[in-house]
C-alpha positions as CSV (number, residue, x, y, z in Angstrom):
1,X,-5.3,-16.2,16.4
2,X,-2.0,-14.6,17.2
3,X,-1.2,-15.0,20.9
4,X,-1.1,-12.2,23.1
5,X,1.6,-13.7,25.3
6,X,4.5,-12.2,23.2
7,X,7.6,-10.1,24.1
8,X,6.8,-7.4,21.7
9,X,3.7,-6.0,20.2
10,X,5.5,-4.9,17.0
11,X,8.9,-5.4,15.5
12,X,9.9,-3.2,12.7
13,X,12.1,-5.2,10.4
14,X,14.4,-3.2,8.2
15,X,14.5,-0.3,10.5
16,X,17.7,1.0,9.5
17,X,16.4,1.6,6.0
18,X,15.1,4.8,5.0
19,X,11.5,4.2,5.4
20,X,12.1,2.0,8.1
21,X,13.8,4.8,10.2
22,X,10.6,6.8,9.5
23,X,8.5,4.1,10.8
24,X,10.8,3.7,14.0
25,X,10.6,7.5,14.6
26,X,6.8,7.3,14.4
27,X,6.6,4.5,16.7
28,X,8.9,6.1,19.4
29,X,6.8,9.2,19.2
30,X,3.1,7.8,18.9
31,X,3.4,4.1,20.0
32,X,2.3,5.0,23.5
33,X,3.0,1.9,26.0
34,X,3.4,-0.6,23.4
35,X,6.2,-3.0,23.5
36,X,8.4,-2.8,20.3
37,X,11.7,-3.5,18.7
38,X,14.0,-2.5,15.7
39,X,15.2,-5.4,13.8
40,X,17.8,-6.0,11.1
41,X,21.0,-7.6,10.3
42,X,23.4,-5.1,11.7
43,X,23.3,-4.7,15.4
44,X,25.6,-1.7,15.6
45,X,23.4,0.3,13.2
46,X,20.4,-0.7,15.3
47,X,22.0,0.3,18.5
48,X,22.8,3.8,16.7
49,X,19.2,4.2,15.6
50,X,18.0,3.7,19.4
51,X,20.3,6.2,20.3
52,X,18.8,8.6,17.9
53,X,15.4,7.7,19.0
54,X,16.1,7.8,22.7
55,X,15.1,11.5,23.1
56,X,12.0,11.2,20.9
57,X,9.8,8.8,23.0
58,X,9.7,5.1,24.2
59,X,13.1,3.5,23.2
60,X,12.6,0.1,21.4
61,X,14.5,-3.3,22.1
62,X,16.8,-4.7,19.2
63,X,16.4,-8.1,17.4
64,X,19.0,-9.2,15.0
65,X,17.4,-11.0,12.0
66,X,18.5,-11.4,8.3
67,X,16.4,-12.5,5.5
68,X,19.2,-14.9,4.4
69,X,18.7,-16.8,7.9
70,X,15.4,-18.6,8.1
71,X,16.1,-19.5,11.8
72,X,16.7,-15.8,12.6
73,X,13.3,-14.8,11.0
74,X,11.3,-17.5,12.8
75,X,12.9,-16.4,16.0
76,X,11.9,-12.8,15.2
77,X,8.4,-13.8,14.3
78,X,7.9,-16.1,17.6
79,X,8.6,-12.9,19.9
80,X,6.1,-10.7,18.6
81,X,2.4,-10.1,17.6
82,X,3.2,-8.1,14.4
83,X,6.1,-8.0,12.0
84,X,6.0,-4.6,10.2
85,X,8.5,-4.9,7.5
86,X,10.0,-2.5,5.1
87,X,12.7,-4.7,3.5
88,X,12.4,-4.7,-0.2
89,X,12.2,-5.4,-3.1
90,X,9.7,-7.8,-1.6
91,X,10.1,-10.2,-4.5
92,X,13.6,-10.8,-3.5
93,X,13.3,-10.5,0.4
94,X,9.7,-10.6,1.3
95,X,8.7,-14.4,1.3
96,X,11.1,-15.7,3.8
97,X,9.6,-13.2,6.3
98,X,5.9,-13.9,5.1
99,X,6.6,-17.6,5.7
100,X,8.1,-17.2,9.2
101,X,5.1,-15.2,10.3
102,X,2.6,-17.9,9.1
103,X,4.7,-20.6,10.7
104,X,5.2,-18.8,14.2
105,X,1.8,-17.3,14.3
106,X,2.7,-13.4,13.9
107,X,0.5,-11.2,12.0
108,X,2.5,-9.1,9.2
109,X,2.3,-5.9,7.4
110,X,4.3,-4.2,4.7
111,X,4.3,-1.4,1.9
112,X,4.9,-3.5,-1.2
113,X,3.3,-2.3,-4.6
114,X,4.8,-5.5,-6.2
115,X,1.6,-7.1,-7.2
116,X,2.9,-10.2,-9.1
117,X,4.7,-11.0,-5.7
118,X,1.5,-10.5,-3.9
119,X,-0.4,-12.7,-6.2
120,X,2.4,-15.4,-5.4
121,X,2.0,-15.0,-1.7
122,X,-1.7,-15.6,-1.9
123,X,-1.1,-18.5,-3.8
124,X,1.6,-19.8,-1.6
125,X,0.3,-18.8,2.0
126,X,-3.4,-17.6,1.9
127,X,-4.7,-20.9,2.9
128,X,-2.2,-21.7,5.6
129,X,-2.6,-18.1,7.0
130,X,-6.2,-18.5,7.0
131,X,-6.1,-21.6,8.8
132,X,-3.6,-20.4,11.3
133,X,-5.8,-17.2,12.0
134,X,-2.7,-15.1,10.9
135,X,-3.2,-11.9,9.1
136,X,-0.9,-11.0,6.1
137,X,-1.6,-7.5,5.1
138,X,0.2,-6.1,2.2
139,X,0.3,-2.4,0.6
140,X,-0.2,-0.5,3.8
141,X,1.4,2.7,2.6
142,X,0.6,5.5,-0.1
143,X,0.1,2.1,-2.2
144,X,-2.6,1.3,-1.3
145,X,-4.5,2.8,1.5
146,X,-5.7,6.0,0.1
147,X,-7.5,3.8,-2.8
148,X,-8.5,0.9,-0.6
149,X,-10.0,3.0,2.3
150,X,-11.1,5.8,0.2
151,X,-13.3,3.3,-1.7
152,X,-14.4,1.6,1.5
153,X,-15.5,4.9,2.9
154,X,-17.4,5.9,-0.3
155,X,-19.3,2.6,-0.2
156,X,-20.2,3.2,3.5
157,X,-21.7,6.7,2.3
158,X,-23.4,4.9,-0.8
159,X,-25.3,2.5,1.6
160,X,-26.1,5.3,3.9
161,X,-27.5,7.4,1.2
162,X,-28.7,4.8,-1.3
163,X,-29.0,1.7,0.7
164,X,-27.0,0.3,-2.3
165,X,-23.2,0.1,-3.2
166,X,-21.6,2.4,-5.9
167,X,-21.5,0.4,-8.7
168,X,-18.6,2.5,-10.3
169,X,-15.9,4.4,-8.6
170,X,-12.9,6.5,-10.0
171,X,-9.9,7.5,-8.0
172,X,-8.4,10.9,-9.1
173,X,-4.9,12.0,-7.8
174,X,-5.9,15.5,-7.4
175,X,-2.6,16.9,-5.9
176,X,0.5,15.3,-4.8
177,X,4.0,16.8,-3.6
178,X,7.0,15.1,-2.3
179,X,9.8,12.7,-3.2
180,X,10.8,9.2,-3.7
181,X,13.5,6.8,-2.4
182,X,16.0,4.4,-3.9
183,X,14.0,1.7,-2.3
184,X,11.1,2.7,-4.4
185,X,13.2,2.8,-7.6
186,X,14.6,-0.7,-6.7
187,X,11.1,-2.3,-6.3
188,X,10.0,-0.6,-9.6
189,X,13.2,-1.8,-11.3
190,X,12.9,-5.2,-10.2
191,X,9.3,-5.6,-11.1
192,X,10.1,-4.5,-14.7
193,X,13.1,-6.7,-14.9
194,X,11.3,-9.7,-13.8
195,X,8.5,-8.8,-16.2
196,X,11.0,-8.6,-19.2
197,X,12.1,-12.2,-18.6
198,X,9.0,-14.0,-16.9
199,X,5.7,-14.5,-19.0
200,X,4.0,-15.5,-15.6
201,X,4.9,-12.1,-14.1
202,X,3.6,-10.3,-17.4
203,X,0.4,-11.9,-17.2
204,X,0.0,-11.1,-13.5
205,X,0.7,-7.6,-14.0
206,X,-1.7,-7.3,-16.9
207,X,-4.4,-9.2,-15.4
208,X,-6.9,-6.8,-13.6
209,X,-8.3,-9.4,-11.3
210,X,-4.8,-11.0,-10.5
211,X,-5.6,-10.8,-7.0
212,X,-9.0,-12.4,-6.9
213,X,-9.7,-15.5,-4.9
214,X,-9.3,-18.7,-6.6
215,X,-12.4,-19.6,-8.6
216,X,-14.2,-16.3,-8.7
217,X,-15.2,-15.0,-12.1
218,X,-13.5,-11.8,-13.1
219,X,-15.6,-8.6,-13.6
220,X,-15.7,-6.2,-16.4
221,X,-12.8,-4.1,-15.6
222,X,-10.0,-4.0,-18.3
223,X,-6.4,-2.4,-18.1
224,X,-5.8,1.0,-16.5
225,X,-6.1,4.1,-18.5
226,X,-2.9,4.4,-20.4
227,X,-3.1,7.7,-22.3
228,X,-4.3,11.3,-22.0
229,X,-8.2,11.7,-21.8
230,X,-10.4,14.7,-21.1
231,X,-13.0,13.5,-18.3
232,X,-16.3,15.4,-18.3
233,X,-17.0,14.2,-14.8
234,X,-14.3,16.6,-13.4
235,X,-14.0,18.9,-16.4
236,X,-10.3,18.3,-16.8
237,X,-7.7,16.4,-18.7
238,X,-6.5,13.3,-17.0
239,X,-3.3,11.1,-17.5
240,X,-2.2,7.6,-16.5
241,X,-1.4,7.0,-12.8
242,X,1.7,5.0,-12.2
243,X,0.4,3.0,-9.3
244,X,-3.1,2.1,-11.0
245,X,-2.0,-1.4,-11.9
246,X,-1.3,-1.7,-8.2
247,X,-4.0,0.1,-6.4
248,X,-6.8,-1.2,-8.7
249,X,-6.1,-4.8,-8.1
250,X,-6.0,-4.4,-4.4
251,X,-9.3,-2.6,-4.3
252,X,-11.0,-5.4,-6.4
253,X,-9.3,-8.0,-3.9
254,X,-11.1,-6.1,-1.1
255,X,-14.4,-6.2,-2.6
256,X,-14.1,-10.0,-2.9
257,X,-12.8,-10.5,0.5
258,X,-15.5,-8.6,2.1
259,X,-18.0,-10.7,0.3
260,X,-18.8,-8.5,-2.6
261,X,-20.1,-5.7,-0.7
262,X,-19.4,-3.3,-3.7
263,X,-21.4,-5.8,-5.8
264,X,-20.0,-8.4,-8.4
265,X,-20.4,-6.0,-11.4
266,X,-18.3,-3.2,-9.5
267,X,-16.0,-1.2,-11.8
268,X,-13.0,0.8,-10.7
269,X,-10.3,2.9,-12.4
270,X,-7.6,5.4,-11.3
271,X,-6.0,8.4,-12.9
272,X,-4.1,11.5,-12.3
273,X,-6.1,14.9,-12.6
274,X,-4.1,17.6,-14.8
275,X,-5.6,21.1,-15.8
276,X,-8.2,22.2,-18.0
277,X,-7.8,23.4,-21.8
278,X,-4.4,23.5,-23.7
279,X,-2.3,23.2,-20.7
280,X,-4.1,20.4,-19.3
281,X,-3.7,18.4,-22.4
282,X,-0.1,19.3,-22.8
283,X,0.4,17.9,-19.2
284,X,-1.7,14.7,-19.7
285,X,0.3,13.8,-22.9
286,X,3.7,14.7,-21.3
287,X,2.7,12.4,-18.2
288,X,1.7,9.8,-20.8
289,X,5.0,9.8,-22.8
290,X,7.2,10.3,-19.6
291,X,5.8,7.2,-17.8
292,X,5.9,5.1,-21.1
293,X,9.5,6.1,-21.4
294,X,10.5,5.4,-17.8
295,X,8.9,1.8,-18.0
296,X,10.7,1.2,-21.4
297,X,14.0,2.7,-20.0
298,X,13.7,0.2,-16.8
299,X,13.1,-2.8,-19.2
300,X,16.4,-3.0,-20.9
301,X,19.5,-3.6,-19.0
302,X,21.9,-0.9,-20.4
303,X,19.4,1.8,-20.0
304,X,18.3,0.6,-16.6
305,X,21.8,0.9,-15.4
306,X,22.0,4.4,-16.9
307,X,19.0,5.5,-15.1
308,X,20.0,4.1,-11.7
309,X,23.5,5.6,-12.2
310,X,22.6,9.0,-13.3
311,X,19.1,9.9,-12.9
312,X,17.4,7.7,-10.0
313,X,18.3,7.7,-6.5
314,X,20.3,5.0,-5.1
315,X,19.2,2.4,-2.4
316,X,19.1,3.9,1.0
317,X,18.5,7.4,-0.4
318,X,15.4,9.5,-0.1
319,X,13.9,12.8,0.0
320,X,15.2,15.5,2.2
321,X,13.6,16.5,5.6
322,X,12.4,19.7,3.9
323,X,10.8,17.9,0.9
324,X,9.1,15.5,3.3
325,X,7.9,18.5,5.5
326,X,6.6,20.3,2.7
327,X,4.9,17.4,1.0
328,X,1.2,16.6,0.8
329,X,-1.3,14.8,-1.2
330,X,-5.1,14.9,-1.9
331,X,-7.2,12.1,-3.6
332,X,-10.7,12.3,-4.7
333,X,-12.8,9.1,-5.1
334,X,-15.9,9.6,-7.2
335,X,-18.9,6.9,-7.2
336,X,-21.8,6.5,-9.2
337,X,-24.8,3.9,-8.7
338,X,-23.6,2.6,-12.1
339,X,-22.1,3.4,-15.5
340,X,-25.3,4.7,-16.8
341,X,-25.7,7.1,-13.9
342,X,-22.2,8.7,-14.8
343,X,-22.9,9.0,-18.5
344,X,-26.2,10.4,-17.5
345,X,-24.3,13.2,-15.8
346,X,-26.0,12.4,-12.3
347,X,-24.1,14.0,-9.4
348,X,-21.6,11.6,-7.9
349,X,-20.6,10.8,-4.2
350,X,-17.2,12.3,-3.7
351,X,-14.7,11.3,-0.7
352,X,-11.5,13.3,-0.3
353,X,-8.4,11.7,1.2
354,X,-5.8,13.8,2.2
355,X,-2.7,14.3,4.3
356,X,-0.2,17.2,4.9
357,X,2.7,14.9,4.7
358,X,4.8,13.6,1.9
359,X,2.9,10.7,0.5
360,X,5.6,8.2,-0.4
361,X,7.5,8.6,3.1
362,X,5.8,10.9,5.6
363,X,2.3,9.7,4.9
364,X,3.3,6.2,4.2
365,X,5.2,5.7,7.5
366,X,2.1,7.0,9.4
367,X,-0.1,4.7,7.6
368,X,2.2,1.8,8.0
369,X,2.8,2.3,11.6
370,X,-0.8,2.8,12.3
371,X,-1.8,-0.4,10.4
372,X,0.9,-2.3,12.5
373,X,-0.3,-0.9,15.9
374,X,-4.0,-1.9,15.0
375,X,-3.0,-5.3,14.0
376,X,-1.3,-5.5,17.4
377,X,-4.5,-4.6,19.0
378,X,-6.1,-7.7,18.0
379,X,-9.1,-8.7,16.2
380,X,-11.5,-7.3,18.8
381,X,-10.1,-3.9,17.9
382,X,-11.4,-4.0,14.2
383,X,-14.9,-5.2,15.4
384,X,-17.2,-6.6,12.3
385,X,-14.4,-5.6,9.6
386,X,-12.5,-8.7,10.7
387,X,-12.4,-11.5,8.1
388,X,-10.1,-13.8,10.0
389,X,-6.5,-15.0,8.7
390,X,-5.2,-15.0,5.3
391,X,-3.3,-13.0,2.6
392,X,-5.5,-9.8,2.9
393,X,-5.9,-6.2,2.2
394,X,-6.3,-3.2,4.7
395,X,-10.1,-2.8,3.8
396,X,-10.7,-6.5,4.5
397,X,-8.4,-6.9,7.5
398,X,-8.9,-3.7,9.3
399,X,-11.6,-1.8,7.6
400,X,-13.4,1.3,9.2
401,X,-11.2,0.9,12.4
402,X,-8.0,1.9,10.4
403,X,-10.1,5.0,8.9
404,X,-10.7,6.1,12.4
405,X,-7.2,5.4,13.5
406,X,-5.8,7.6,10.6
407,X,-8.3,10.3,11.1
408,X,-7.2,10.6,14.6
409,X,-3.6,10.7,13.4
410,X,-4.4,13.7,11.2
411,X,-5.4,12.2,7.6
412,X,-8.6,13.1,6.2
413,X,-11.4,10.9,4.9
414,X,-14.2,13.5,4.2
415,X,-17.4,13.1,2.1
416,X,-17.8,16.3,0.3
C-alpha cells in the first residue's frame, strides 16, 4: 500500500513536454485541493510553466528529476503518492521511473502504447509491485481507456441483461478528429525500429496474448484485422485500426487480471468504421495501404529519416489549440453472447464511448489526469475493483470508479 504520509498526491513528470503541459493545465484547473508538483530536468522551464499556470488554478510545486539520474527519480517517487509520467518513448526512458516507483512505494501511471515494453515491465516488476502493493498502470490515455473501459462497461451491461458475459466484443472507431504530436511519432518510430532489429520485440508485438499473466493458456484470438472488410454487423466497410495491436492486448490482460470475468473463451478485436458502398470500400483499402506504407517507411532507416524530416512532426510539437478544441472521438463497442450469436444476426449490446476533445491530446490529458487523481485517492476509492498491486490495466486497477470519474469530467460511456 502506498503511504498517505507523502508531500504530494501527484507529481507530473515530463510536465514541460507537449502532453505534460496539458496534464499540468488540467490538474491546475480540476485538481481541487490536491497537493501536486511538476517535475523534469530543467528547473527554469518548470518555473516558467508554473508562472503560466498561476492564473488557471492551484499552482504546483517544482521537483527536479532526470531519467538519467536514478537517485533523483527515487527522491521524486519517495515524495508522492503517484508519479504520472509523460516522458517517452517509454522503452528508452520509462523503466527507470517504474523501478523508482516500485522501490519507493509510489503508484504510477503513463500513456504508453509500446506493448513490447509493457510486456517487459510485467516480466521485470509485476511480482515486486504486487508484493509492495504498488499499482503500475500503463496506457491511461486514448490508448487504451476507451477500449479497456468500454469493454468493461459492456460486460457490466451483459451481466445485467444476460446474467453472463459477452463472449465476443468488437470495437469500432466510429469517428475521430484531431492531431498527433512528435512524441507519438517518436514512440511509434522507436517501436518499429526495435522490432526491425530484435526478434523478441517482433514476437511480443505479434502475440495477441503478450500481456497475459505467466502460465495462462492463450485464447482463440489471432492478429488484428489487417485489410479492408465489409462488416455485416454495422453494414459498412472497415479498415485496420493502427492501435489495435496495443488495445487488444490490454483488454485481454484486463480480463485475466479480473479473474476472467469476460470468460476464458472471450474474443475481441478492433477496427475503423468507414462508409458504405464503393466510397467505403475505397476508403477502407486506402487506409490499409496507407497504414502499411507508414509502417514500412518507419522500418527502414533512410525512409524513417525522411519521414521525420519532411512529413512527421518533430519531438515537442503537437496539434494547434484550434485543432484540439475542434477535435472529438466516438467509439462503439459491440458485444454478443458468442460468435454464433453474431453470425446468426442477433442484436448486439452496444456501448458508445465519446468525448468532445481531441483524442490524442485533449481527451488523453483528461483521462491520464483523472487516472492519476483516482490512484492518489487510494484503493478505497475504487472499491471492489481493486486487485491490489502489480503491473495493471485501468480496468483492473481502477474499474468502474474511473468510468464514473470520466463521466463526471464530460466523457460518455452510454449503453445504446
